[in-house]
C-alpha positions in Angstrom: 0.0 0.0 0.0 1.4 3.4 -0.9 2.0 6.2 1.6 -0.8 8.2 -0.1 -3.4 5.5 0.4 -2.4 4.1 3.8 -5.3 4.0 6.3 -4.8 7.2 8.3 -6.8 5.7 11.2 -4.4 2.8 11.6 -2.5 3.0 14.9 0.9 4.7 14.5 0.4 5.5 10.8 -0.1 8.6 8.7 -0.3 9.6 5.1 1.0 12.3 2.9 -2.5 13.5 2.2 -3.2 13.8 5.9 0.0 15.7 6.3 -1.0 18.3 3.7 -4.2 19.0 5.7 -2.4 19.0 9.1 -1.4 21.9 11.4 2.2 21.2 10.4 1.6 22.3 6.8 -1.7 24.2 6.9 -2.0 25.7 10.4 -5.2 27.3 11.6 -3.2 30.1 13.2 -1.9 33.1 11.3 1.1 32.5 9.0 3.7 34.8 7.6 5.2 33.5 4.4 8.6 34.4 3.1 9.4 33.7 -0.5 12.5 32.4 -2.2 13.7 36.0 -2.6 13.6 36.4 1.2 15.7 33.5 2.6 16.5 33.0 6.3 20.3 32.7 6.8 20.9 30.0 9.3 23.9 29.5 11.6 24.8 26.4 9.6 25.5 28.8 6.7 22.5 27.5 4.7 19.8 29.9 3.4 16.4 28.5 4.0 13.8 29.5 1.4 10.9 29.7 1.0 9.9 29.4 4.6 7.0 30.3 6.9 6.3 31.1 10.5 3.0 30.4 12.2 1.9 32.6 15.1 -1.0 33.8 17.2 -1.6 37.3 18.5 -3.7 38.6 21.5 -4.8 42.1 22.4 -4.4 45.2 20.2 -1.2 46.9 19.0 -1.3 50.5 20.0 -0.9 53.4 17.6 2.8 53.9 18.4 3.5 50.1 18.2 5.2 50.2 21.6 3.1 47.7 23.6 4.2 44.4 21.8 5.3 41.5 24.0 6.8 38.4 22.4 6.2 35.1 24.3 8.7 32.4 23.5 7.6 28.9 24.0 9.5 25.9 25.5 10.6 22.7 23.9 7.2 21.1 23.3 5.1 24.3 23.4 3.4 26.1 20.5 1.9 29.4 19.4 -1.3 28.8 21.3 -0.2 30.4 24.5 -3.6 31.7 25.5 -6.0 30.1 23.1 -7.3 26.6 22.3 -4.8 24.2 20.7 -6.5 22.9 17.5 -4.8 19.5 17.8 -5.5 18.7 21.5 -8.6 20.9 22.0 -7.0 22.0 25.3 -6.7 25.6 26.6 -3.5 27.5 25.9 -0.4 26.4 27.7 0.1 29.7 29.7 -3.5 30.8 30.2 -2.6 31.5 33.8 -0.1 34.1 32.8 -1.5 35.6 29.5 -4.9 37.1 28.9 -7.3 39.8 30.0 -6.6 40.8 33.6 -3.7 38.3 33.8 -0.1 39.3 34.7 0.6 39.8 31.0 -2.7 41.6 30.4 -3.9 41.4 26.8 -6.3 44.3 27.6 -3.1 46.5 27.6 -0.4 44.6 25.7 -0.2 43.1 22.2 1.1 39.6 22.7 2.8 37.6 19.9 3.6 34.0 20.2 5.1 32.0 17.3 5.8 28.3 16.7 9.5 28.0 16.7 11.5 27.2 13.6 11.9 23.4 13.4 8.5 23.0 15.1 5.5 21.1 14.0 2.5 23.4 14.2 2.9 25.5 11.0 6.4 27.0 11.1 8.9 25.5 8.7 10.1 22.2 10.3 10.9 18.7 9.3 7.3 17.8 8.5 7.0 20.8 6.2 6.8 19.9 2.5 10.2 20.5 0.8 9.4 22.6 -2.3 12.1 20.8 -4.2 10.6 17.3 -3.7 6.9 17.8 -2.7 7.6 15.5 0.3 8.4 16.3 3.9 11.9 17.7 4.6 12.6 15.0 7.2 16.3 15.1 8.0 17.0 17.2 4.8 16.0 20.3 6.8 19.1 22.1 8.0 19.9 21.8 11.7 18.3 24.7 13.6 19.7 26.8 16.5 18.2 29.0 19.1 19.6 32.0 17.3 17.9 30.8 14.1 14.6 30.6 16.0 15.0 34.2 17.2 16.1 35.4 13.7 12.8 34.0 12.4 10.8 35.7 15.1 12.6 39.0 14.4 11.6 38.7 10.8 8.0 38.1 11.9 8.2 41.2 14.1 9.4 43.1 11.0 6.6 41.7 9.0 4.1 43.0 11.6 5.7 46.5 11.2 7.0 46.6 14.8 10.4 48.2 15.3 10.9 47.7 19.1 9.4 45.2 21.5 8.1 46.3 24.9 9.1 42.9 26.3 10.2 39.3 25.5 9.2 36.6 28.0 9.7 32.9 28.1 10.6 29.9 30.3 13.0 27.0 29.7 13.9 26.9 26.0 11.7 30.0 25.8 14.0 31.6 28.3 17.0 30.7 26.1 15.3 32.6 23.3 14.7 35.6 25.6 18.4 35.8 26.3 19.2 35.4 22.6 16.8 38.2 21.7 18.5 40.5 24.3 21.9 39.6 23.0 21.2 39.7 19.2 18.7 42.6 19.2 19.4 44.7 22.3 18.1 47.9 20.7 14.8 46.2 19.9 14.0 44.8 23.4 13.0 47.1 26.2 12.5 44.4 28.9 13.4 40.7 29.1 12.1 38.0 31.4 14.0 34.7 31.1 12.5 32.1 33.5 14.0 28.8 34.6 16.6 29.0 31.8 20.3 29.2 31.3 22.9 30.7 29.0 24.0 27.3 27.8 22.9 23.7 27.9 24.8 21.6 30.4 26.4 18.2 29.5 23.8 16.5 31.8 20.9 18.1 29.8 22.5 17.2 26.5 22.8 13.6 27.8 19.0 13.5 28.6 18.2 14.8 25.2 20.5 12.2 23.6 18.6 9.4 25.4 15.4 10.7 23.9 16.8 11.1 20.4 18.2 7.6 20.5 14.8 6.2 21.6 13.2 7.8 18.6 15.8 6.7 16.1 15.8 3.1 17.6 12.1 2.8 16.8 11.8 0.7 13.6 9.1 3.0 12.3 11.4 6.0 12.3 12.8 4.8 8.9 15.8 7.2 8.9 13.4 10.1 9.4 11.3 9.2 6.4 8.3 7.7 8.3 5.7 10.0 6.8 6.5 9.0 3.2 6.4 5.4 4.3 3.0 5.8 6.1 4.2 5.0 9.6 5.0 6.9 12.8 7.7 6.1 15.5 5.2 6.5 18.3 6.8 4.1 20.7 10.2 5.8 20.5 8.7 9.3 20.8 6.7 8.2 23.8 9.8 6.9 25.5 11.6 10.1 24.7 8.7 12.1 26.3 8.7 9.9 29.4 12.4 10.4 30.0 12.1 14.1 29.5 9.0 14.5 31.7 10.9 13.0 34.7 13.4 15.9 34.4 10.6 18.5 34.6 9.4 17.4 38.0 11.2 17.3 41.4 11.7 14.3 43.6 9.5 15.9 46.2 6.7 16.5 43.8 6.9 12.9 42.4 6.8 11.6 46.0 3.9 13.8 47.0 1.9 12.9 43.9 2.6 9.2 43.6 4.9 7.9 46.2 5.1 4.1 45.8 1.3 3.8 45.4 0.1 1.0 43.2 -2.1 1.6 40.1 -5.5 0.0 40.3 -4.4 -3.0 42.2 -3.8 -4.2 45.8 -0.7 -6.3 45.3 2.4 -6.4 43.0 1.8 -8.5 39.8 5.4 -9.8 39.7 5.4 -8.8 36.0 6.2 -5.8 33.9 2.8 -4.1 33.6 2.4 -0.7 35.3 2.3 -1.8 38.9 3.0 1.7 40.2 1.0 4.9 39.7 4.2 6.7 38.5 4.6 4.1 35.7 1.1 4.5 34.5 1.4 8.3 34.6 4.5 8.4 32.5 3.1 5.9 30.0 0.0 8.2 29.7 2.3 11.3 29.2 4.2 9.5 26.5 1.2 8.3 24.5 -0.7 11.5 24.6 2.4 13.4 23.5 2.7 11.5 20.3 -0.7 12.7 19.2 0.4 16.3 19.1 4.1 16.3 18.3 6.3 15.2 15.4 9.2 12.9 16.1 11.7 14.6 13.8 10.8 18.0 15.3 11.7 16.6 18.7 15.2 15.7 17.3 15.6 19.2 15.8 14.4 21.3 18.7 16.3 19.3 21.3 19.4 19.7 19.2 18.9 23.5 19.1 18.9 23.5 22.9 22.0 21.4 23.0 23.9 23.8 20.7 22.9 26.9 22.7 25.9 28.6 24.3 25.5 32.3 24.4 29.0 33.1 25.7 30.6 31.2 22.8 29.0 33.7 20.4 30.9 36.5 22.2 34.5 35.2 22.5 33.6 33.0 25.5 32.5 36.0 27.6 28.9 36.0 28.8 29.1 39.7 29.9 30.1 40.6 26.4 26.8 39.3 25.2 25.1 42.1 27.1 27.7 44.8 26.7 26.1 48.3 26.7 22.6 46.9 26.8 19.8 49.2 27.8 17.4 46.3 28.2 15.8 45.8 31.7 16.0 42.2 32.9 14.0 40.2 35.4 15.6 36.7 35.9 13.7 34.0 37.7 14.4 30.5 39.0 12.8 27.9 41.2 14.3 26.2 44.2 13.4 22.6 43.2 14.4 23.0 39.5 17.3 20.6 39.0 17.1 20.7 35.2 17.8 24.5 35.0 19.0 25.1 38.6 19.2 28.5 40.3 23.0 28.4 39.8 22.5 28.8 36.1 20.3 31.9 36.5 22.8 33.3 38.9 25.5 33.0 36.2 23.3 35.1 33.9 22.7 37.6 36.7 26.4 37.9 37.4 27.1 38.5 33.7 24.4 41.1 33.5 25.9 42.9 36.6 29.3 42.8 35.0 27.8 44.4 31.9 26.2 47.1 34.2 22.7 46.0 33.0 19.5 46.9 34.8 18.7 43.5 36.4 16.5 42.0 39.1 16.6 38.4 40.2 14.1 36.3 42.1 14.5 32.7 43.2 11.0 31.4 43.9 10.3 28.7 46.5 8.5 25.8 44.8 8.6 22.1 45.3 7.2 21.4 41.8 10.5 21.3 39.8 11.2 22.8 36.4 7.5 22.8 35.4 6.8 25.4 38.1 6.9 28.1 35.5 3.8 26.6 33.8 1.9 26.1 37.0 -0.1 28.1 39.5 2.8 29.7 41.5 1.4 33.0 42.9 4.9 34.6 43.6 5.8 34.1 40.0 2.7 35.9 38.8 3.2 38.7 41.3 6.8 39.2 40.3 6.1 39.3 36.6 3.1 41.6 37.0 5.2 44.0 39.2 8.1 43.9 36.7 5.9 44.5 33.7 4.1 47.4 35.5 7.4 49.0 36.4 8.8 48.6 32.9 5.6 50.1 31.4 6.0 53.1 33.6 9.6 53.5 32.5 8.4 53.3 28.9 5.6 55.8 29.5 3.0 53.1 28.7 -0.3 53.0 30.7 -0.1 49.9 32.9 -3.2 48.1 34.0 -5.1 50.3 36.5 -3.0 53.4 35.4 -4.8 54.5 32.3 -4.2 58.1 31.4 
């Protein structure tokens, strides 16, 4: 059976026709298209063209175009920061933070959130159709970096006619993008909020990503990255990759409080390899629901982008040089139980900013919920961001919530 006629409902399978109608190729969000005459120069030296970037906006851009905030999403996030995800049907991933009356108040600010380059919800990525072949790029897509992602976002901001951004905000990989924005385009970023992030990926984090990538590539349905053309999907490998990563997003204390050694729907051990423990069942569920909304090759590309991130390396090995003479105002945030991006990494960024004489504040927030704290209901985080945004608005002569002129 050919890839075009494979039963799309069959478990773990897909088809080229399904792909053409999918969010990866034809997203329901807004899309900015860039022609072959407007290539995107990548760190690899390759010029990507044509290319596109999918995005969502919230709120209204003011007449002076000075109230725009870019939200940068994390590894498996997307552009639907405060609206329903069309694939899962679930609310936006940061609805607690972004929206009317929220800390990032869309009654006052114009929020832009784009799917990252290399992603799988409409921005050019490995599932995008290669114009040269009419089939998905797969591994023919050039390797992407965090700086490439930010370059693409900057082109989108240009496309929207916005010269300077009021703020750039993001957590985890989104925080890496925030730091890259501030280093690459300091004159365009008035305020920056990197949350639970770092200026480079550690060897431990690279190691976790490599385990995930190897799980995907070991799945016989991966087919050297050509699974879409062959009508299959490496769902088992991608699920295992997600399971391994998800453990790193939580803390030992949160795992213990939530699951302990509790058994799953049974009174006694089975002395087998079914999911005896609740934590096993939880991770299996996380893995299998993930494969319904994410592309396996995108997982390879986006994790690689994080691995390659080393901001100091771009500036002669000196992190302070990345922020030399910056006028950007920074609020750096970390969480006490985050062992994936520990507070020590945020402190390194703060020290570099201090060495560059930057305007910086730093908050370490007490939380037992691990790296995922930035996505959860953590009141101190909301209060900190709301206070910082309000102060930055005053400094930029913008009317902050409750202070309309």
